[in-house]
C-alpha positions in Angstrom: 0.0 0.0 0.0 1.2 3.5 -0.8 0.6 5.1 2.6 1.5 8.6 1.3 -1.3 8.5 -1.2 -3.7 6.7 1.2 -3.2 9.4 3.9 -3.2 12.5 1.7 -6.9 13.1 2.1 -6.6 12.8 5.8 -3.8 15.4 5.9 -6.1 17.6 3.8 -8.9 17.2 6.3 -6.7 18.1 9.3 -5.3 21.1 7.5 -8.7 22.5 6.4 -10.4 21.9 9.8 -7.5 23.5 11.7 -7.9 26.6 9.6 -11.7 26.7 10.0 -11.7 26.1 13.8 -8.9 28.6 14.3 -11.0 31.0 12.2 -13.9 30.6 14.6 -11.6 31.6 17.5 -10.4 34.6 15.6 -14.0 35.7 14.9 -14.7 35.9 18.6 -11.6 38.0 19.1 -12.6 40.4 16.4 -15.8 40.9 18.2 -14.0 41.4 21.5 -16.0 38.6 23.1 -14.9 35.5 25.0 -13.8 32.7 22.6 -14.8 29.2 23.8 -11.7 27.9 21.9 -8.3 28.3 23.5 -6.3 26.5 20.9 -6.6 23.9 18.2 -4.2 21.1 17.2 -4.5 18.3 14.7 -2.6 15.3 13.4 -2.8 12.3 11.1 -2.2 9.0 12.9 1.3 7.6 12.2 1.4 4.6 9.9 2.9 2.3 12.5 0.0 3.3 14.9 -2.6 2.6 12.2 -1.1 -0.9 11.6 -0.9 -1.7 15.3 -4.5 -0.6 15.9 -5.7 -2.5 12.8 -4.1 -5.7 14.1 -5.5 -5.2 17.6 -9.0 -4.5 16.3 -8.7 -7.1 13.5 -9.5 -4.4 10.9 -8.3 -5.4 7.3 -6.1 -2.6 6.0 -8.3 -2.2 2.9 -11.2 -1.3 5.3 -9.5 1.3 7.6 -11.3 4.2 5.8 -14.7 2.8 7.0 -13.7 1.2 10.3 -11.0 3.4 11.9 -12.5 6.7 13.0 -9.4 8.5 14.3 -6.9 8.4 11.5 -7.5 12.2 11.1 -7.7 13.8 14.6 -8.4 17.3 15.7 -8.3 18.6 19.3 -10.1 21.7 20.5 -9.0 22.9 23.9 -11.2 25.2 26.0 -10.8 27.2 29.2 -14.1 26.2 30.8 -16.3 23.1 30.8 -19.3 24.9 29.4 -17.2 26.2 26.6 -16.9 22.6 25.4 -20.7 22.4 24.9 -20.7 25.8 23.1 -18.1 24.4 20.7 -20.1 21.2 20.3 -23.2 23.2 19.3 -21.2 25.3 16.9 -19.8 22.2 15.1 -23.3 20.7 15.0 -24.6 23.7 13.2 -21.9 23.7 10.5 -23.0 22.8 7.0 -19.6 21.7 5.7 -19.6 18.4 7.6 -21.9 15.8 9.0 -21.8 14.2 12.4 -21.7 10.4 12.6 -21.5 9.9 16.3 -21.0 11.8 19.6 -19.4 10.5 22.8 -19.7 12.5 26.0 -16.9 11.3 28.3 -17.4 14.4 30.5 -20.8 13.5 31.7 -19.9 9.8 31.5 -16.1 9.6 32.3 -14.1 6.5 31.4 -13.1 4.1 34.1 -9.5 5.5 33.9 -10.8 9.0 34.8 -10.5 10.2 31.2 -12.8 13.1 30.3 -13.3 14.7 26.9 -16.1 15.2 24.3 -15.6 13.2 21.1 -17.4 14.0 17.8 -17.0 11.6 14.9 -17.6 13.4 11.6 -17.7 13.0 7.9 -15.9 15.7 6.1 -15.8 16.1 2.3 -12.5 16.9 0.6 -11.8 17.6 -3.0 -9.1 15.4 -4.5 -7.7 14.9 -8.0 -10.0 11.9 -8.2 -13.1 13.9 -7.2 -14.8 14.5 -3.9 -14.0 12.0 -1.0 -15.8 11.9 2.3 -13.3 11.3 5.1 -14.0 10.2 8.7 -12.3 12.3 11.3 -12.5 12.6 15.1 -12.7 15.9 17.0 -11.9 15.8 20.7 -13.0 18.8 22.8 -11.7 19.2 26.3 -10.5 21.8 28.9 -6.9 22.7 29.5 -7.0 20.6 32.7 -8.5 17.6 30.9 -5.9 18.0 28.2 -3.0 18.1 30.7 -4.2 14.9 32.4 -4.9 13.1 29.1 -1.5 14.0 27.6 0.2 12.5 30.6 -2.0 9.4 30.7 -1.3 8.8 27.0 2.5 9.0 27.7 2.2 6.4 30.5 0.0 4.1 28.3 2.7 4.3 25.6 5.5 3.6 28.2 3.7 0.6 29.7 2.1 -0.6 26.4 -1.4 -0.2 27.8 -0.7 -2.0 31.1 -0.2 0.9 33.5 0.7 -0.5 37.0 -2.3 -0.4 39.5 -0.6 2.1 41.8 -0.1 4.6 39.0 -3.7 4.0 37.8 -4.9 4.9 41.3 -2.9 8.1 41.3 -4.1 8.9 37.8 -7.7 8.6 38.9 -7.1 10.9 41.8 -5.4 13.3 39.5 -8.4 13.2 37.1 -10.8 14.1 39.9 -8.5 16.9 41.0 -8.4 18.2 37.5 -12.1 18.1 37.2 -12.5 19.8 40.6 -10.2 22.6 39.3 -12.5 22.9 36.2 -15.6 23.2 38.5 -14.0 25.8 40.7 -12.8 27.9 37.8 -16.3 27.7 36.3 -17.6 29.4 39.4 -15.4 32.5 38.8 -15.7 32.4 35.0 -17.3 35.8 34.7 -14.6 37.4 36.7 -11.8 35.7 34.7 -13.4 36.8 31.4 -13.8 40.3 32.6 -10.1 40.4 33.6 -9.1 39.0 30.2 -11.2 41.6 28.4 -9.5 44.3 30.5 -6.1 43.0 29.7 -6.9 42.6 26.0 -8.0 46.3 25.8 -4.9 47.5 27.6 -2.6 45.7 25.2 -4.4 46.6 21.9 
């Protein structure tokens, strides 16, 4: 398989969606209002990771377009928990993509303590062979959730998915502490946003 050719549409999806999501953030700034989007990142899953996942999930390589939902991945990071749902509503209302599935791991956290909101979408891209609909995953989470998830991902990689129970226990405690931080910050959201607006006007 020519992986460069295979993954080209996925790279295009990530590039286009990063521009569009960052554009949404810029529009809020132009209007001097609070942006629910703090920052946006994206990536195409590395080939070795695709192959490992396909083997683990018993997905034939010629069926990964239909059966693997996270080859193209976008991450939207927000300041506050309710910003996440604002972003979800904005994505739902877009006409340039269709939503296949939504998974709310904030209301229903994973056993590990993981929290995030996942949206599986179909996004059309124009290729030299015509229009192709590509499946992509958008993860939406707070800064605190992102900090926890990044560290958990590193540990999962180190221990090949078998994190020692003592570290798992500490991770769960850390996840609850991170969510407690999110809850406390949400209570002073208005004051934080007012301070940010004041700072923005002072520096522009």
